N, C-alpha and C positions, 0 to 999 in steps of 0.2 A: 539687767542686760538690755542693751539697746535693741530695738526691733529692726528687722530688715525692711528697707524701702524697695519693693520689687516693682519695676516698670513692666508694663504689658509686653508680651512677646510680639515682636514686629514681624509682619509678613514681608515687608519690603527690605530694601538694602540701603536706606538713607542713613545719615549719621545719627547716632543716638542723641536723645535730649539729655544732656548732662545736668541741666537744671534740676531734673527729677532725681539725680543721683547725689546732689550736694548734701552731705550729712549735716545734721544739727549738732552732733557730737562727733568726736574723733573716731572714725571707723573707715574701713576699706571701701573703695569704689571700684567695681570690676565690670568690664565689658566682656560679655560672652558672645562669641560669634559661632553660629552653627552653619557650617559650610555644607551645602547640599542637604541630604536627608539621612544622616547616619542613624541606624535604628536604636542606638544607645544614647542619643542626645537627651540630656535631662531637660525637664520643663522649667519654666520660670518659677513656678510654685515650689518645685523641689529645691531649687537653688535658694529661694527666698527663706526657706526654713533650715538651710544648711549652715548658716553662720550669721553673725552680726555684721551685715554688709549691705550696701546699696548695690544692686545688680541690674544691668540692662542686658536683655537677651535679644539679639537680632539674628535673623535668618538671611544669609547672603549666598550668592553664587561664588564659585571658586575664583573667578576673575575680579571680584569686587572686595573680598575680605580685607586685603591689605590697605586699600585706600580708605575704607570705612574705619579701620583701626587707627590709621595715621591721623585722620581728621579728629577722632575722639581724643587721641593722645596729645594732640596739639593744644588742647584746652588746659592741660597740666593738672588735671584733677584725678586721673586714674592711678590706682595703686597696682592694678593687675589686669591682664588681658588673657582670656581663655578662648582657645580655638578648638572647636569640636569638629572632626572631619573623619573621613574614611581612611585616608592615607596621609600620614604626616609628611611624607616626602614632597607632596604637592604644595605644602606651605612652608617648607623648611627655609628656603632662600629668603622669603619675605620676613619670617620670624627672626632670622639672624640679623637682617637689616634693621627692623624695628627695635630689637633688643639692644643693638649697638647704639642706636639713636637715643634710647631711653634707658640708661643703665640702672636707674632707680626704680623701674617698674618690673614687677614679676610677670613672666609670661609662662603660659601653660598650654600645651597641645595634647589633646586626648584623642586617640585614634585606634583603628584596628591594626594598623601597620606602623611600626616605629620608623622614624626618619634616620637616615644614615649620615646626614651631614648637618646636624644642628651643633653649632660650635660655641654659641654664646653662653656665658656663665650665669645669666639670669633667665634661662629657659629650662622648663621641666617638660619631659616627653614621657607621657604615660600611654602605654600601648600593650596589646596582646604580645605574648612571647611567641614569635613564629616558630622557633625551634621546639618549644614545648608543645605547640599545637601539632607539629609534624610528628614528634615522638608519640603523642597521644593517639593520633590517627593510625600510626603504625601498630601500636599495641591493640587498638580496637579491631584493625584488620586481622591481626593475628588471632584474636579471640573469635572473630567471625569464622575464619577458616577452621579453627580448632573445633568449633561447634557444628560445622557443616557435616551433613550426612552423605554428601556427594562422594563418589568414588573417582574423583578427578585425578589427573596426572597419572594415567594408567601406565605409561612407559616406566614410571619410577615406583612401581609396586604400590600404587594407590596413594602416594604422597600428594596432599592437596597443593594446588598451584595458584599463583597470582601472576598476572601479566602486568609488567611495569613499563611506563612510558615517561622518561624524564623530559620536562618541558619548561625548564628555566628555574626550577627551585634551586636554592643555594646548596653548596656542598654540605654545609652544617645541617640544613633542613633534611637533606637526603640521608645523611648518616644517622640523624636522630630518628627518622622514620624507620629505617632498617633495624636500628637498635631496638626500638619498641616492638617491631614486628617479630623479630627473632627471640626477644625475651618472652613475649606472649606465646609464641609457637615455634619452638626450635626445629620442627619438622617441615615447615612450609618451604616450598620451592618457588623461586621467582624466575620468570622467563621474560625476555624482552618482547615488546610488541613487534610483530612481524612487519616488514616493509609492505607497502600496498601491493606490490607485484609478487610477493612471496606466497608460498603455500600457507593455508590456514593452520593454526595450531592443532586443530582436531586431526589433521592429516598426519601429524606426528604422534598422535595418541594422547594429546593433552585435552582434558575437559576442564577448562579454567573456571574457577568459581568466582573470581573477583579480579577486576582490573583497577590499577592505581595510576594516577597521573601526578607527577611531581612538578607542579607549576601550572601554567595556564594553557590548555589546548587551544589550537586555532578553531574558530567557529565552524569551519567546514570539515573539521576532523571528527566531530562528535558522533556522526552516524557510523563512521568507520570504527571508532572505539567501541561503540555498542555492539557491533557485529563480532568483536573479538572476545567479549565477556558479557555475561548477563547483568552484572551490576558493577558500578564504578565508584571509587573514592578518589579524593584529591587532597593535596596539601600544597602549601606555598602559593596559594591563589585565593581569590575571593570565592564566596559560595557559587557553585555551579548548579543551575537548575537541572533537575533530573538525576543528579548524582546521589548515591546513597549516603555517603559521608563526605563532608568537606569542611573547611574552616568556617566557623560561625562569626560571632561579633562580640565585642566588649560588652560587659554588663553596664547598665546605666548606673548601678551603685558604685562602680569604679569611678565614673565621671563625677558623681556627687562627692565621693571621698577626696578626689583630687582637688575639687573646688574648695572643700573645707580646708585643706592644707594651704591652698593658694591665699585664702583670706586670713590665714594665721601665720605671720612671719616666723614664729618659732617652730612651726610644723612643716613649713615648706622647704623643699630641697631641690636644687637644680639638678639637671642630668637626666639620664634615661632610667625609667622604672617600668619593668616588664611584668605583666600579670597574666593570670589564666583564670577563667571562670567556667561554670557549667555551660554558659552560652557560647564558649569559644569553639565548640564543635557542633556542627549542624547535622542532623539526621533526617533521612526520609524514613519515617517509621513504617511505611508500607513495604520497604525493601529490607531494612535492617532487622535482624533477629532481636526480639525483646531482651534477650539475655545480654546482648552486646550493649544496647542502650543502658540497661541497668548497671553494667560494669563501669560505665563512664563516671558515675557519681563517686565510686570508690577510687578510680584511677586519677581523677582530677586533683585530689587532695595532695598527692605527692609528685605530680607530673613535672612541675618546674624543677624540683630537686633532681629527679631522675634525668631530665633532659640536660641539665647542667653537666652531668657526667657522661653524656652520650658519646662524646668523641673518644673517651677512654674505653667505654663499653664497646664501641664499634671495633676498636683495635683488638678487643678480647674475644670477638666472635670466632668460631672455629675457622681454621685456615682454609678449608674447602669453601666455606661460605664467602669469606673475604676474597678468595681467588675468583669465584664466580661473579661477584659484584664488581670487582676490578676489571675483569675481562668484558663484561656485558655493559657496564655503565661508567667505567673509569673512576670508580670510587676506591680509594686506597688510604 
């Protein structure tokens, strides 16, 4: 088997030296662009042992990746281009353009968030499954409340309570979250975050155990959120500092596996491929009960399959629950 010729990882953003990538035997030549600093980005040495290929790894800023790729592609020697970034939507337009200009080159984007507008037939999009992440965080929140010894929600005979604030998460993500939540804990009660001028939840007899944000809260809103609940979780967003549970990141092993497929024409397939890893959920172990963190290892195995059925499962929730969610959060 031919050995890989791995170029040194470059700190700058200049065009790669394709002379170092010119194979002496027939094999793939791949440009790997790491955009920003995604925590799952594989190293040059990892990729060098991942397949019989010549690979050049360059680190670029978001505004530079497309011109660097175009310059390298103009040499006519690349068989593949891999882009590693946090959000594939940020590079989707450029990928579509490059892929259309170079139909014989395989393109791969690996990210935390899948792109919604990649249309080219020679592009593969590997990313975390945001619906599965939302479902998982819902189930973990349900486990947390079930394990709580608090006597919260006093108005409702001690039923535990979660305060929820929708902040831009998709309908699919929200339905998946509530499906996971109620499957893990059918007795949980969800209440809406009060408006700033409204009375506090405690004045109504609620002692909320946990707050959840569906999406990205405004920076100035965080202090108000923390006054409404002692601990917070989030889905449909990037990790939030200080939150107990939030979306994590793709595993670097997924990036390496995707690269292995890219350099093997028989294994590579275009289109969207969504995955879930143990790293896909981030915990603050100082806030989250150890039993909840331990439950994640078991839940992760089947979360994608369960999330795929979440729309139907949401429709099967008790009518009273669906009515409450429809009235409070316009989910039906």
